[in-house]
gemmi code that builds the backbone of each chain (N, CA, C; Angstrom):
import gemmi

chains = {
    "A": [
        ("MET", (94.990, -15.472, -3.998), (95.376, -16.846, -4.306), (96.560, -16.865, -5.271)),
        ("ASN", (97.512, -17.709, -4.990), (98.704, -17.769, -5.823), (98.521, -18.812, -6.919)),
        ("ILE", (98.808, -18.403, -8.154), (98.628, -19.333, -9.276), (99.607, -20.485, -9.178)),
        ("ASN", (100.853, -20.165, -8.761), (101.898, -21.193, -8.714), (101.596, -22.268, -7.676)),
        ("ALA", (100.803, -21.903, -6.672), (100.522, -22.858, -5.611), (99.493, -23.906, -6.025)),
        ("THR", (98.757, -23.638, -7.082), (97.723, -24.607, -7.470), (98.360, -25.828, -8.100)),
        ("PRO", (97.908, -27.008, -7.698), (98.481, -28.213, -8.297), (98.118, -28.300, -9.770)),
        ("PRO", (99.035, -28.802, -10.606), (98.718, -28.906, -12.024), (97.599, -29.918, -12.258)),
        ("GLY", (96.734, -29.605, -13.171), (95.666, -30.540, -13.500), (94.389, -30.256, -12.750)),
        ("ASN", (94.452, -29.441, -11.703), (93.234, -29.118, -10.978), (92.579, -27.914, -11.641)),
        ("ARG", (91.653, -28.172, -12.488), (91.093, -27.126, -13.345), (90.249, -26.136, -12.566)),
        ("LEU", (89.541, -26.622, -11.564), (88.659, -25.745, -10.809), (89.465, -24.670, -10.096)),
        ("ASP", (90.570, -25.106, -9.444), (91.434, -24.167, -8.737), (92.056, -23.155, -9.688)),
        ("GLU", (92.465, -23.657, -10.844), (93.107, -22.776, -11.808), (92.160, -21.670, -12.268)),
        ("SER", (90.940, -22.079, -12.535), (89.996, -21.085, -13.038), (89.647, -20.077, -11.950)),
        ("LEU", (89.638, -20.542, -10.692), (89.352, -19.632, -9.594), (90.485, -18.633, -9.402)),
        ("SER", (91.719, -19.129, -9.591), (92.872, -18.276, -9.320), (92.983, -17.142, -10.333)),
        ("ILE", (92.319, -17.285, -11.450), (92.400, -16.225, -12.456), (91.505, -15.039, -12.056)),
        ("GLU", (90.450, -15.313, -11.326), (89.453, -14.297, -10.973), (90.004, -12.976, -10.440)),
        ("PRO", (90.880, -12.988, -9.432), (91.238, -11.704, -8.814), (92.108, -10.814, -9.689)),
        ("ARG", (92.582, -11.314, -10.819), (93.444, -10.501, -11.669), (92.699, -9.271, -12.174)),
        ("ALA", (93.395, -8.146, -12.213), (92.758, -6.914, -12.672), (92.531, -6.990, -14.178)),
        ("PRO", (91.378, -6.492, -14.647), (91.143, -6.502, -16.088), (92.143, -5.614, -16.809)),
        ("THR", (92.768, -6.152, -17.834), (93.822, -5.416, -18.525), (93.305, -4.744, -19.790)),
        ("VAL", (92.291, -5.347, -20.406), (91.805, -4.797, -21.666), (90.577, -3.948, -21.397)),
        ("VAL", (90.552, -2.768, -21.961), (89.383, -1.912, -21.820), (88.675, -1.842, -23.166)),
        ("GLY", (87.414, -2.126, -23.172), (86.659, -2.097, -24.416), (85.375, -2.850, -24.248)),
        ("ARG", (84.423, -2.595, -25.096), (83.118, -3.226, -24.929), (83.143, -4.706, -25.303)),
        ("GLN", (83.928, -5.053, -26.362), (83.905, -6.416, -26.884), (84.734, -7.384, -26.040)),
        ("ALA", (85.832, -6.886, -25.462), (86.784, -7.793, -24.820), (86.226, -8.355, -23.514)),
        ("ASP", (86.564, -9.616, -23.271), (86.232, -10.264, -22.016), (87.215, -9.752, -20.973)),
        ("PRO", (86.737, -9.262, -19.802), (87.668, -8.730, -18.799), (88.652, -9.771, -18.308)),
        ("ARG", (88.356, -11.043, -18.434), (89.274, -12.067, -17.949), (90.270, -12.509, -19.021)),
        ("GLY", (90.212, -11.902, -20.175), (91.224, -12.171, -21.193), (90.895, -13.313, -22.129)),
        ("GLY", (89.895, -14.116, -21.803), (89.539, -15.245, -22.672), (88.767, -14.766, -23.876)),
        ("PRO", (88.510, -15.674, -24.818), (87.732, -15.276, -25.988), (86.274, -15.041, -25.614)),
        ("ALA", (85.649, -14.113, -26.310), (84.251, -13.813, -26.037), (83.378, -14.995, -26.443)),
        ("PHE", (82.240, -15.152, -25.740), (81.355, -16.290, -26.024), (80.887, -16.264, -27.464)),
        ("LYS", (80.654, -15.039, -27.962), (80.221, -14.865, -29.348), (81.216, -15.513, -30.314)),
        ("ASP", (82.527, -15.291, -30.025), (83.571, -15.846, -30.909), (83.602, -17.368, -30.838)),
        ("VAL", (83.442, -17.892, -29.598), (83.437, -19.352, -29.426), (82.301, -19.958, -30.233)),
        ("LEU", (81.117, -19.352, -30.120), (79.938, -19.846, -30.833), (80.155, -19.777, -32.339)),
        ("ALA", (80.732, -18.648, -32.781), (80.997, -18.496, -34.219), (81.977, -19.561, -34.691)),
        ("GLY", (82.959, -19.876, -33.844), (83.934, -20.920, -34.183), (83.285, -22.275, -34.354)),
        ("ILE", (82.334, -22.591, -33.430), (81.645, -23.882, -33.499), (80.797, -23.956, -34.765)),
        ("VAL", (80.065, -22.873, -35.044), (79.230, -22.830, -36.254), (80.101, -23.031, -37.493)),
        ("ASP", (81.276, -22.396, -37.466), (82.214, -22.501, -38.584), (82.663, -23.946, -38.788)),
        ("GLN", (82.997, -24.621, -37.662), (83.466, -26.004, -37.744), (82.377, -26.928, -38.255)),
        ("VAL", (81.137, -26.706, -37.771), (80.006, -27.522, -38.225), (79.811, -27.319, -39.722)),
        ("ASP", (79.934, -26.067, -40.156), (79.788, -25.749, -41.581), (80.849, -26.469, -42.406)),
        ("THR", (82.097, -26.472, -41.879), (83.180, -27.161, -42.594), (82.873, -28.642, -42.741)),
        ("LEU", (82.371, -29.271, -41.644), (82.052, -30.700, -41.683), (80.949, -30.991, -42.693)),
        ("GLN", (79.924, -30.102, -42.723), (78.817, -30.300, -43.669), (79.318, -30.214, -45.100)),
        ("LYS", (80.192, -29.217, -45.352), (80.727, -29.046, -46.712), (81.604, -30.243, -47.092)),
        ("ASP", (82.346, -30.746, -46.088), (83.189, -31.918, -46.298), (82.345, -33.116, -46.729)),
        ("ALA", (81.223, -33.306, -46.012), (80.310, -34.411, -46.339), (79.738, -34.233, -47.734)),
        ("ASP", (79.342, -32.995, -48.050), (78.813, -32.692, -49.389), (79.822, -33.048, -50.471)),
        ("ARG", (81.077, -32.663, -50.211), (82.125, -32.902, -51.199), (82.336, -34.401, -51.413)),
        ("SER", (82.276, -35.190, -50.304), (82.499, -36.626, -50.466), (81.328, -37.295, -51.185)),
        ("ILE", (80.104, -36.748, -51.003), (78.958, -37.288, -51.764), (79.186, -37.031, -53.256)),
        ("GLN", (79.644, -35.824, -53.551), (79.955, -35.497, -54.956), (81.049, -36.406, -55.495)),
        ("GLY", (82.063, -36.652, -54.635), (83.166, -37.526, -55.039), (82.684, -38.926, -55.365)),
        ("LEU", (81.693, -39.401, -54.593), (81.130, -40.735, -54.837), (80.370, -40.754, -56.162)),
        ("ALA", (79.640, -39.663, -56.426), (78.845, -39.595, -57.651), (79.731, -39.507, -58.887)),
        ("THR", (80.847, -38.806, -58.750), (81.722, -38.629, -59.919), (82.751, -39.746, -60.053)),
        ("GLY", (82.740, -40.665, -59.089), (83.670, -41.790, -59.186), (85.041, -41.500, -58.616)),
        ("GLU", (85.166, -40.347, -57.936), (86.452, -39.981, -57.332), (86.745, -40.852, -56.110)),
        ("THR", (85.698, -41.079, -55.302), (85.828, -41.926, -54.118), (85.246, -43.299, -54.432)),
        ("ARG", (85.841, -44.326, -53.843), (85.314, -45.670, -54.040), (84.617, -46.182, -52.793)),
        ("ASN", (85.034, -45.655, -51.635), (84.513, -46.196, -50.386), (83.211, -45.516, -49.988)),
        ("VAL", (82.151, -46.320, -49.914), (80.861, -45.779, -49.491), (80.911, -45.443, -48.007)),
        ("HIS", (81.656, -46.256, -47.236), (81.649, -46.048, -45.781), (82.275, -44.709, -45.394)),
        ("ASP", (83.272, -44.249, -46.156), (83.861, -42.939, -45.857), (82.809, -41.832, -45.957)),
        ("VAL", (81.961, -41.954, -46.970), (80.925, -40.937, -47.197), (79.889, -40.969, -46.081)),
        ("THR", (79.401, -42.167, -45.744), (78.356, -42.254, -44.714), (78.884, -41.815, -43.349)),
        ("ILE", (80.157, -42.145, -43.061), (80.731, -41.735, -41.774), (80.849, -40.211, -41.723)),
        ("LYS", (81.290, -39.609, -42.816), (81.396, -38.137, -42.867), (80.031, -37.498, -42.649)),
        ("MET", (78.994, -38.107, -43.249), (77.637, -37.576, -43.080), (77.197, -37.691, -41.629)),
        ("GLU", (77.500, -38.846, -40.991), (77.142, -39.055, -39.590), (77.820, -38.027, -38.701)),
        ("GLU", (79.136, -37.815, -38.958), (79.903, -36.854, -38.157), (79.303, -35.457, -38.274)),
        ("ALA", (78.961, -35.095, -39.507), (78.364, -33.782, -39.732), (77.035, -33.672, -38.985)),
        ("GLY", (76.266, -34.776, -38.976), (74.977, -34.790, -38.285), (75.127, -34.606, -36.787)),
        ("VAL", (76.085, -35.332, -36.185), (76.307, -35.230, -34.736), (76.792, -33.823, -34.379)),
        ("ALA", (77.677, -33.269, -35.214), (78.181, -31.908, -34.966), (77.034, -30.897, -35.019)),
        ("PHE", (76.131, -31.103, -35.962), (74.979, -30.200, -36.077), (74.086, -30.308, -34.848)),
        ("ASP", (73.880, -31.557, -34.369), (73.087, -31.773, -33.149), (73.698, -31.030, -31.970)),
        ("LEU", (75.041, -31.104, -31.860), (75.735, -30.415, -30.768), (75.514, -28.906, -30.859)),
        ("MET", (75.618, -28.379, -32.066), (75.418, -26.943, -32.265), (74.000, -26.541, -31.879)),
        ("MET", (73.023, -27.373, -32.260), (71.624, -27.089, -31.927), (71.411, -27.100, -30.425)),
        ("GLU", (72.113, -28.038, -29.747), (71.993, -28.157, -28.299), (72.491, -26.868, -27.633)),
        ("ILE", (73.617, -26.355, -28.127), (74.181, -25.104, -27.588), (73.235, -23.943, -27.859)),
        ("ARG", (72.688, -23.913, -29.040), (71.745, -22.846, -29.415), (70.497, -22.894, -28.544)),
        ("ASN", (69.989, -24.109, -28.292), (68.797, -24.240, -27.450), (69.048, -23.711, -26.046)),
        ("LYS", (70.256, -24.035, -25.511), (70.624, -23.549, -24.177), (70.632, -22.023, -24.152)),
        ("LEU", (71.182, -21.443, -25.213), (71.304, -19.994, -25.304), (69.932, -19.341, -25.329)),
        ("VAL", (69.040, -19.875, -26.143), (67.690, -19.326, -26.252), (66.948, -19.490, -24.929)),
        ("ASP", (67.169, -20.636, -24.277), (66.577, -20.903, -22.964), (66.974, -19.829, -21.966)),
        ("ALA", (68.291, -19.542, -21.932), (68.814, -18.549, -20.994), (68.216, -17.179, -21.281)),
        ("TYR", (68.106, -16.849, -22.564), (67.528, -15.566, -22.959), (66.080, -15.460, -22.508)),
        ("GLN", (65.314, -16.536, -22.689), (63.900, -16.505, -22.322), (63.717, -16.387, -20.820)),
        ("GLN", (64.617, -17.045, -20.075), (64.546, -16.921, -18.614), (64.818, -15.496, -18.174)),
        ("LEU", (65.773, -14.854, -18.823), (66.082, -13.452, -18.511), (64.872, -12.579, -18.797)),
        ("MET", (64.192, -12.834, -19.911), (63.024, -12.044, -20.307), (61.893, -12.211, -19.300)),
        ("ARG", (61.762, -13.424, -18.761), (60.695, -13.697, -17.784), (60.905, -12.937, -16.483)),
        ("MET", (62.155, -12.518, -16.207), (62.421, -11.775, -14.977), (61.686, -10.453, -14.938)),
        ("GLN", (61.337, -9.914, -16.093), (60.666, -8.623, -16.153), (59.201, -8.704, -15.807)),
        ("GLN", (58.636, -9.897, -15.877), (57.184, -10.006, -15.677), (56.820, -9.893, -14.185)),
    ],
    "B": [
        ("MET", (91.156, -39.231, -42.375), (90.249, -38.943, -41.263), (91.072, -38.403, -40.106)),
        ("GLY", (90.419, -38.262, -38.952), (91.147, -37.782, -37.786), (90.964, -36.292, -37.555)),
        ("GLU", (90.617, -35.557, -38.605), (90.386, -34.131, -38.421), (88.953, -33.947, -37.906)),
        ("GLY", (88.470, -32.730, -37.905), (87.118, -32.493, -37.430), (87.094, -32.331, -35.931)),
        ("LEU", (85.900, -32.415, -35.361), (85.749, -32.167, -33.939), (86.041, -33.410, -33.097)),
        ("GLY", (86.106, -34.560, -33.719), (86.303, -35.789, -32.957), (85.119, -36.092, -32.070)),
        ("LEU", (83.919, -35.842, -32.591), (82.711, -36.008, -31.773), (82.371, -37.472, -31.559)),
        ("ILE", (82.520, -38.275, -32.591), (82.208, -39.702, -32.472), (83.469, -40.428, -32.023)),
        ("PRO", (83.443, -41.046, -30.811), (84.668, -41.673, -30.320), (85.104, -42.850, -31.192)),
        ("ALA", (86.398, -42.956, -31.393), (87.061, -44.090, -32.065), (86.646, -44.278, -33.514)),
        ("VAL", (86.023, -43.261, -34.106), (85.534, -43.456, -35.483), (86.697, -43.572, -36.470)),
        ("SER", (87.790, -42.865, -36.196), (88.918, -42.937, -37.144), (89.601, -44.307, -37.080)),
        ("ILE", (89.562, -44.925, -35.875), (90.145, -46.266, -35.725), (89.326, -47.281, -36.511)),
        ("SER", (88.001, -47.233, -36.315), (87.136, -48.206, -36.992), (87.171, -48.019, -38.503)),
        ("THR", (87.393, -46.781, -38.962), (87.470, -46.547, -40.411), (88.638, -47.310, -41.030)),
        ("THR", (89.774, -47.365, -40.319), (90.907, -48.127, -40.854), (90.547, -49.614, -40.944)),
        ("GLY", (89.727, -50.086, -39.975), (89.252, -51.475, -40.017), (88.397, -51.726, -41.244)),
        ("LEU", (87.505, -50.772, -41.535), (86.644, -50.904, -42.724), (87.486, -50.938, -43.989)),
        ("ASP", (88.487, -50.055, -44.056), (89.368, -50.014, -45.233), (90.093, -51.349, -45.411)),
        ("ALA", (90.604, -51.874, -44.273), (91.371, -53.125, -44.329), (90.498, -54.279, -44.820)),
        ("GLN", (89.257, -54.350, -44.293), (88.368, -55.451, -44.703), (87.952, -55.306, -46.160)),
        ("THR", (87.821, -54.058, -46.617), (87.503, -53.829, -48.040), (88.631, -54.368, -48.917)),
        ("ARG", (89.865, -54.111, -48.487), (91.022, -54.600, -49.252), (91.073, -56.124, -49.252)),
        ("ARG", (90.721, -56.734, -48.103), (90.681, -58.199, -48.012), (89.659, -58.761, -48.982)),
        ("MET", (88.498, -58.066, -49.020), (87.425, -58.497, -49.922), (87.888, -58.423, -51.376)),
        ("GLU", (88.643, -57.390, -51.694), (89.168, -57.249, -53.068), (90.100, -58.400, -53.415)),
        ("ALA", (90.960, -58.755, -52.458), (91.895, -59.862, -52.692), (91.130, -61.168, -52.920)),
        ("THR", (90.077, -61.395, -52.086), (89.276, -62.607, -52.232), (88.554, -62.638, -53.572)),
        ("ALA", (88.026, -61.480, -53.971), (87.325, -61.399, -55.255), (88.278, -61.735, -56.404)),
        ("GLN", (89.507, -61.229, -56.285), (90.523, -61.522, -57.313), (90.808, -63.023, -57.363)),
        ("ASN", (90.886, -63.656, -56.186), (91.158, -65.095, -56.136), (90.017, -65.895, -56.753)),
        ("ILE", (88.756, -65.517, -56.398), (87.607, -66.247, -56.937), (87.541, -66.070, -58.453)),
        ("ALA", (87.838, -64.850, -58.899), (87.782, -64.577, -60.333), (88.804, -65.407, -61.093)),
        ("ASN", (89.899, -65.747, -60.414), (90.954, -66.498, -61.089), (90.947, -67.982, -60.751)),
        ("ALA", (89.848, -68.459, -60.164), (89.782, -69.875, -59.785), (89.829, -70.776, -61.021)),
        ("ASN", (89.369, -70.277, -62.173), (89.330, -71.097, -63.386), (90.329, -70.634, -64.437)),
        ("THR", (91.311, -69.853, -63.975), (92.320, -69.370, -64.921), (93.270, -70.506, -65.279)),
        ("THR", (93.538, -70.626, -66.565), (94.488, -71.662, -66.993), (95.893, -71.062, -67.061)),
        ("VAL", (96.873, -71.956, -67.018), (98.266, -71.523, -67.038), (98.895, -71.969, -68.358)),
        ("ARG", (99.544, -71.041, -69.027), (100.226, -71.395, -70.278), (101.411, -72.298, -69.978)),
        ("PRO", (101.724, -73.211, -70.878), (102.887, -74.081, -70.635), (104.157, -73.248, -70.465)),
        ("GLY", (104.910, -73.586, -69.419), (106.157, -72.876, -69.165), (106.009, -71.627, -68.332)),
        ("GLU", (104.755, -71.244, -68.005), (104.551, -70.052, -67.186), (104.162, -70.435, -65.759)),
        ("VAL", (104.260, -69.452, -64.858), (103.937, -69.705, -63.450), (102.450, -69.431, -63.230)),
        ("ALA", (101.803, -70.302, -62.460), (100.381, -70.145, -62.185), (100.129, -68.884, -61.358)),
        ("VAL", (98.940, -68.284, -61.533), (98.582, -67.093, -60.761), (98.465, -67.485, -59.284)),
        ("GLY", (99.052, -66.675, -58.410), (99.084, -67.002, -56.997), (97.820, -66.565, -56.274)),
        ("ARG", (97.649, -67.078, -55.067), (96.523, -66.675, -54.240), (96.911, -65.419, -53.468)),
        ("GLN", (96.083, -64.379, -53.589), (96.384, -63.117, -52.915), (95.915, -63.160, -51.466)),
        ("GLU", (96.769, -62.677, -50.594), (96.414, -62.611, -49.181), (96.868, -61.283, -48.603)),
        ("VAL", (95.961, -60.625, -47.854), (96.276, -59.325, -47.259), (96.795, -59.551, -45.845)),
        ("ILE", (97.980, -59.003, -45.555), (98.569, -59.147, -44.219), (98.317, -57.838, -43.458)),
        ("LEU", (97.653, -57.974, -42.307), (97.292, -56.787, -41.518), (98.224, -56.650, -40.316)),
        ("ALA", (98.404, -55.419, -39.871), (99.243, -55.156, -38.699), (98.618, -54.020, -37.897)),
        ("ALA", (98.802, -54.056, -36.581), (98.273, -52.996, -35.718), (99.006, -51.693, -35.984)),
        ("LYS", (98.257, -50.596, -35.876), (98.836, -49.289, -36.170), (98.745, -48.403, -34.923)),
        ("PHE", (99.821, -47.710, -34.639), (99.837, -46.791, -33.495), (100.345, -45.433, -33.958)),
        ("ALA", (99.915, -44.419, -33.249), (100.387, -43.073, -33.562), (101.071, -42.506, -32.326)),
        ("SER", (102.090, -41.678, -32.525), (102.792, -41.040, -31.409), (102.203, -39.654, -31.184)),
        ("VAL", (101.806, -39.415, -29.939), (101.184, -38.137, -29.607), (101.918, -37.543, -28.412)),
        ("MET", (102.167, -36.239, -28.472), (102.823, -35.531, -27.368), (101.765, -35.221, -26.309)),
        ("ARG", (101.975, -35.743, -25.099), (101.028, -35.497, -24.024), (101.799, -35.344, -22.717)),
        ("ASN", (101.596, -34.255, -22.023), (102.303, -33.961, -20.760), (103.823, -34.087, -20.914)),
        ("GLN", (104.341, -33.512, -21.984), (105.784, -33.494, -22.268), (106.392, -34.875, -22.490)),
        ("THR", (105.555, -35.889, -22.701), (106.103, -37.205, -23.052), (105.395, -37.703, -24.314)),
        ("ILE", (106.129, -38.495, -25.072), (105.536, -39.044, -26.289), (104.800, -40.328, -25.924)),
        ("GLU", (103.496, -40.331, -26.237), (102.676, -41.489, -25.902), (102.250, -42.206, -27.167)),
        ("LYS", (102.155, -43.524, -27.067), (101.664, -44.304, -28.192), (100.156, -44.457, -28.040)),
        ("VAL", (99.414, -43.982, -29.014), (97.963, -44.121, -28.943), (97.497, -45.024, -30.088)),
        ("PRO", (96.414, -45.804, -29.851), (95.935, -46.686, -30.912), (95.437, -45.892, -32.111)),
        ("ALA", (95.784, -46.353, -33.286), (95.368, -45.682, -34.521), (94.761, -46.667, -35.507)),
        ("GLY", (94.352, -47.837, -35.010), (93.657, -48.779, -35.885), (94.557, -49.841, -36.476)),
        ("VAL", (94.254, -50.194, -37.703), (94.946, -51.299, -38.372), (95.479, -50.790, -39.702)),
        ("GLU", (96.546, -51.401, -40.162), (97.063, -51.018, -41.484), (97.406, -52.270, -42.274)),
        ("ILE", (97.423, -52.113, -43.582), (97.786, -53.230, -44.455), (99.296, -53.246, -44.576)),
        ("ARG", (99.918, -54.293, -43.987), (101.383, -54.359, -44.025), (101.833, -54.650, -45.451)),
        ("ASN", (101.290, -55.686, -46.037), (101.520, -55.936, -47.458), (100.519, -56.966, -47.983)),
        ("VAL", (100.491, -57.103, -49.271), (99.644, -58.109, -49.916), (100.579, -59.134, -50.541)),
        ("VAL", (100.513, -60.364, -50.031), (101.413, -61.397, -50.551), (100.667, -62.268, -51.551)),
        ("GLU", (101.413, -62.796, -52.499), (100.827, -63.684, -53.490), (101.516, -65.032, -53.360)),
        ("THR", (100.776, -66.002, -52.791), (101.378, -67.322, -52.585), (100.941, -68.255, -53.707)),
        ("PRO", (101.899, -68.878, -54.388), (101.528, -69.798, -55.464), (100.945, -71.093, -54.912)),
        ("ARG", (99.965, -71.618, -55.618), (99.367, -72.906, -55.249), (99.725, -73.930, -56.325)),
        ("ASP", (99.709, -75.204, -55.934), (99.976, -76.256, -56.921), (98.861, -76.273, -57.960)),
        ("PRO", (99.171, -76.120, -59.235), (98.119, -76.106, -60.250), (97.468, -77.487, -60.396)),
        ("LYS", (96.176, -77.446, -60.645), (95.438, -78.695, -60.896), (95.602, -79.052, -62.370)),
        ("LYS", (95.765, -80.331, -62.642), (95.911, -80.770, -64.035), (94.582, -81.350, -64.514)),
        ("VAL", (94.075, -80.806, -65.576), (92.788, -81.259, -66.124), (93.037, -81.725, -67.558)),
        ("PHE", (92.458, -82.878, -67.877), (92.632, -83.412, -69.228), (91.677, -82.691, -70.181)),
        ("ARG", (92.226, -81.865, -71.041), (91.387, -81.109, -71.970), (92.156, -80.924, -73.282)),
        ("PRO", (92.199, -81.980, -74.089), (92.962, -81.861, -75.327), (92.315, -80.860, -76.283)),
        ("GLY", (93.119, -80.142, -76.989), (92.583, -79.147, -77.914), (92.557, -77.750, -77.339)),
        ("HIS", (92.666, -77.641, -76.009), (92.709, -76.321, -75.372), (94.022, -75.626, -75.748)),
        ("PRO", (93.995, -74.326, -76.011), (95.244, -73.656, -76.421), (96.380, -73.777, -75.421)),
        ("ASP", (96.020, -73.933, -74.097), (97.071, -74.024, -73.085), (97.440, -75.479, -72.741)),
        ("ALA", (96.923, -76.444, -73.528), (97.197, -77.853, -73.208), (98.630, -78.209, -73.589)),
        ("ASP", (99.209, -79.130, -72.795), (100.568, -79.571, -73.125), (100.497, -80.736, -74.125)),
        ("ALA", (101.653, -81.390, -74.356), (101.743, -82.433, -75.390), (100.793, -83.599, -75.115)),
        ("GLU", (100.551, -83.898, -73.790), (99.672, -85.027, -73.458), (98.205, -84.613, -73.406)),
        ("GLY", (97.920, -83.346, -73.607), (96.535, -82.880, -73.589), (96.066, -82.397, -72.222)),
        ("PHE", (96.990, -82.176, -71.284), (96.609, -81.703, -69.952), (96.724, -80.178, -69.865)),
        ("VAL", (95.716, -79.551, -69.235), (95.739, -78.102, -69.000), (95.965, -77.873, -67.509)),
        ("ARG", (96.859, -76.972, -67.167), (97.082, -76.626, -65.755), (96.165, -75.471, -65.374)),
        ("MET", (95.402, -75.681, -64.301), (94.504, -74.627, -63.788), (95.155, -74.046, -62.533)),
        ("SER", (94.851, -72.774, -62.221), (95.373, -72.176, -60.983), (94.829, -72.962, -59.797)),
        ("GLY", (95.646, -73.190, -58.816), (95.258, -74.053, -57.706), (94.425, -73.370, -56.645)),
        ("ILE", (93.712, -72.298, -57.008), (92.920, -71.570, -56.004), (91.673, -72.363, -55.659)),
        ("ASP", (91.427, -72.530, -54.366), (90.301, -73.313, -53.871), (89.112, -72.383, -53.614)),
        ("PRO", (88.040, -72.493, -54.372), (86.894, -71.590, -54.170), (86.280, -71.708, -52.778)),
        ("LEU", (86.333, -72.916, -52.199), (85.765, -73.099, -50.848), (86.508, -72.240, -49.830)),
        ("GLU", (87.825, -72.275, -49.922), (88.665, -71.485, -49.019), (88.342, -69.989, -49.183)),
        ("GLU", (88.127, -69.587, -50.424), (87.834, -68.181, -50.699), (86.473, -67.770, -50.150)),
        ("MET", (85.501, -68.698, -50.217), (84.173, -68.400, -49.659), (84.263, -68.147, -48.167)),
        ("VAL", (85.047, -68.987, -47.460), (85.230, -68.819, -46.013), (85.886, -67.461, -45.741)),
        ("GLU", (86.901, -67.140, -46.527), (87.612, -65.874, -46.380), (86.674, -64.683, -46.601)),
        ("MET", (85.789, -64.851, -47.587), (84.839, -63.794, -47.926), (83.850, -63.548, -46.783)),
        ("MET", (83.344, -64.649, -46.218), (82.415, -64.521, -45.087), (83.110, -63.875, -43.897)),
        ("ASN", (84.363, -64.279, -43.701), (85.169, -63.728, -42.617), (85.329, -62.212, -42.767)),
        ("ALA", (85.650, -61.780, -43.982), (85.844, -60.348, -44.238), (84.540, -59.581, -44.037)),
        ("THR", (83.420, -60.186, -44.481), (82.119, -59.532, -44.336), (81.760, -59.352, -42.868)),
        ("ARG", (81.959, -60.406, -42.088), (81.631, -60.328, -40.650), (82.528, -59.311, -39.949)),
        ("ALA", (83.806, -59.287, -40.311), (84.737, -58.325, -39.695), (84.344, -56.897, -40.058)),
        ("TYR", (83.884, -56.706, -41.278), (83.413, -55.384, -41.725), (82.218, -54.958, -40.879)),
        ("GLU", (81.298, -55.903, -40.678), (80.106, -55.621, -39.864), (80.474, -55.273, -38.431)),
        ("ALA", (81.494, -55.983, -37.911), (81.928, -55.716, -36.531), (82.447, -54.288, -36.397)),
        ("ASN", (83.223, -53.843, -37.400), (83.733, -52.467, -37.380), (82.595, -51.457, -37.489)),
        ("LEU", (81.589, -51.799, -38.299), (80.427, -50.911, -38.419), (79.691, -50.798, -37.084)),
        ("SER", (79.579, -51.938, -36.376), (78.919, -51.918, -35.063), (79.664, -51.013, -34.096)),
        ("ALA", (81.002, -51.046, -34.170), (81.809, -50.190, -33.290), (81.526, -48.722, -33.578)),
        ("ILE", (81.406, -48.385, -34.859), (81.115, -46.992, -35.229), (79.723, -46.603, -34.742)),
        ("ARG", (78.766, -47.527, -34.912), (77.393, -47.249, -34.494), (77.338, -47.022, -32.980)),
        ("ALA", (78.102, -47.830, -32.231), (78.149, -47.667, -30.770), (78.736, -46.311, -30.404)),
        ("GLY", (79.778, -45.913, -31.126), (80.399, -44.606, -30.886), (79.430, -43.471, -31.137)),
        ("ARG", (78.641, -43.603, -32.212), (77.655, -42.570, -32.530), (76.577, -42.504, -31.449)),
        ("THR", (76.157, -43.693, -30.957), (75.164, -43.718, -29.877), (75.712, -43.017, -28.640)),
        ("MET", (76.996, -43.253, -28.336), (77.613, -42.585, -27.179), (77.577, -41.071, -27.354)),
        ("ALA", (77.937, -40.597, -28.549), (77.948, -39.153, -28.809), (76.544, -38.563, -28.659)),
        ("GLN", (75.539, -39.292, -29.170), (74.169, -38.779, -29.093), (73.652, -38.794, -27.661)),
        ("LYS", (74.059, -39.839, -26.889), (73.649, -39.902, -25.479), (74.264, -38.745, -24.703)),
        ("ALA", (75.521, -38.387, -25.058), (76.186, -37.279, -24.376), (75.441, -35.972, -24.632)),
        ("LEU", (74.866, -35.834, -25.805), (74.106, -34.617, -26.120), (72.787, -34.565, -25.363)),
        ("GLU", (72.308, -35.748, -24.925), (71.030, -35.789, -24.221), (71.135, -35.335, -22.777)),
        ("ILE", (72.375, -35.105, -22.293), (72.545, -34.652, -20.904), (71.755, -33.366, -20.677)),
        ("GLY", (71.823, -32.463, -21.643), (71.188, -31.155, -21.476), (69.682, -31.167, -21.643)),
        ("LYS", (69.090, -32.305, -21.994), (67.652, -32.300, -22.277), (66.836, -32.596, -21.031)),
    ],
}
model = gemmi.Model(1)
for chain_id, residues in chains.items():
    chain = gemmi.Chain(chain_id)
    for i, (resn, *xyz) in enumerate(residues, 1):
        res = gemmi.Residue()
        res.name, res.seqid = resn, gemmi.SeqId(i, " ")
        for name, pos in zip(("N", "CA", "C"), xyz):
            atom = gemmi.Atom()
            atom.name, atom.element = name, gemmi.Element(name[0])
            atom.pos, atom.b_iso = gemmi.Position(*pos), 0.0
            res.add_atom(atom)
        chain.add_residue(res)
    model.add_chain(chain)
structure = gemmi.Structure()
structure.add_model(model)
structure.setup_entities()
């Protein structure tokens, strides 16, 4: 399949066209398709959620010390951190689910 | 705002709305506080503060073209419009003129009450928009359940 022939914006075709490429990187950690490893993606998400939580913590402190005046900024930051945490938990649940299904194959 | 994962849709837009209504509330509070302010002879009466709002857009590069995307509301400026001072007969007051009349700032408390209710309702409307956005984000997470 030719990459240039795929229409722009068609994501499914693009991802398929990458498949036949020969793996260029040799090593245990590297993804043969050149993309980032799932472990790194997950670590990135955890990192971002952590940043949001710390951000919310800092704004609560700012409210207590009189640095911030707007209560709504603090509550919105807390909400955002909460939703991000929910998303992370959802990804983690999927991962554990997949692992348990793999384990059940042995029975 | 605007940084982060952008999980809650339109939250940064509604935040500018909350900020704007807070500023409006401050202006109204200032007006109510000065409803009984007297004016010294020869000086200009304290004006009524009004917040002027304007739509805000941001330019974003998308598909090699610059697109205008909504970015909420911004405070264009805060104007102070003078009102005709009310004359009250109060001889002996330090700010009274030769005939015993004191000039009060012409701010109408009734008008300010309406403005205050307006700002409160607009604030609530922006909060509802944020709450709806959060519900959307949480519903999206429920797909996997």
